[in-house]
Steps between C-alpha positions, in 0.01 A plus 500: 500500500735636764777255394454594137530869580787440736695277264411712196614821655729444791558856500694665761832443688860612444743713307537761219705304233186309413529559128672188360399558144502803273128491425408537868756785541357670195144463616594636844683800344198565268248488794725724708549747218127512447424564866782769527365669185144498643620688807741743333384845551214419735667634812339846462154356449263405785567137582245233434416235764637147459224402256531814293884459488464134399253597224734765366788243494291237320460236763183358328527151646562609855213744482259246354606264778443771760159578353399129498624456855311809620823672615490822290340708773758381752780595269347843472480543875698746713799279542786507517541172315802336341403286201721255323343530152557208255534591138246373244785269386536360853122408497532355153769262635227339716332381182173604339295224660624588845422873461151419352428274794613749759276776337189285527261631771504175703878549543470852629638405852798318358585795272467747784731279710759509228472874437508583875837315514628788276403789754660626815313736724743789527763662277824311423742665269780311318763708695360345815598154372837556336770280660243307722322179505176499686143373516194715452141440589272544211114508533517116447813362643876550521739567207872483513682810366859491389655842426862385488518493116217705359170423681332158491160423651497122547624400147357813320744770390391864553562635148378859588502629857332796661225589261317767697121505550295736721415226734824296498772360286525232230792274441470319160593133511560242226314209656158448666543407873309198616423465871 
């Protein structure tokens, strides 16, 4: 199962020009526009926590996975947390069978491990990463971050940075990170 997931979704390592074809670039622009539109005008409103912010932005698969893994309460905690949030399209790239398998109750620990790999305890803004390459400790291992040409987390591209939440910050990524 691990090799299926790892080979199906080797998701996370290097640089911004990751869009080799027009369809990917269009999908990324579409997802980014949707996210930017969702947050337009919300600066004066009271900020939601990470879960509420993700709900407002339409991260249905991420939230279903967090619920199945029993992580919703942790994402609603005091924080601060930095979350690398894969889009629904990023989860879809894993394949329907893989997603369905991960969401089964008997795979709760494996799903929690994958999702925890997307979370850093503490607040990391995109400005902190610009022009650097570094490693960061997630709640389930180390990720490589390359901020020299956009921001990459392993091989995932940050397509929308610094989405504010009351208990942290979300960076939207185009690929699911696999520990």
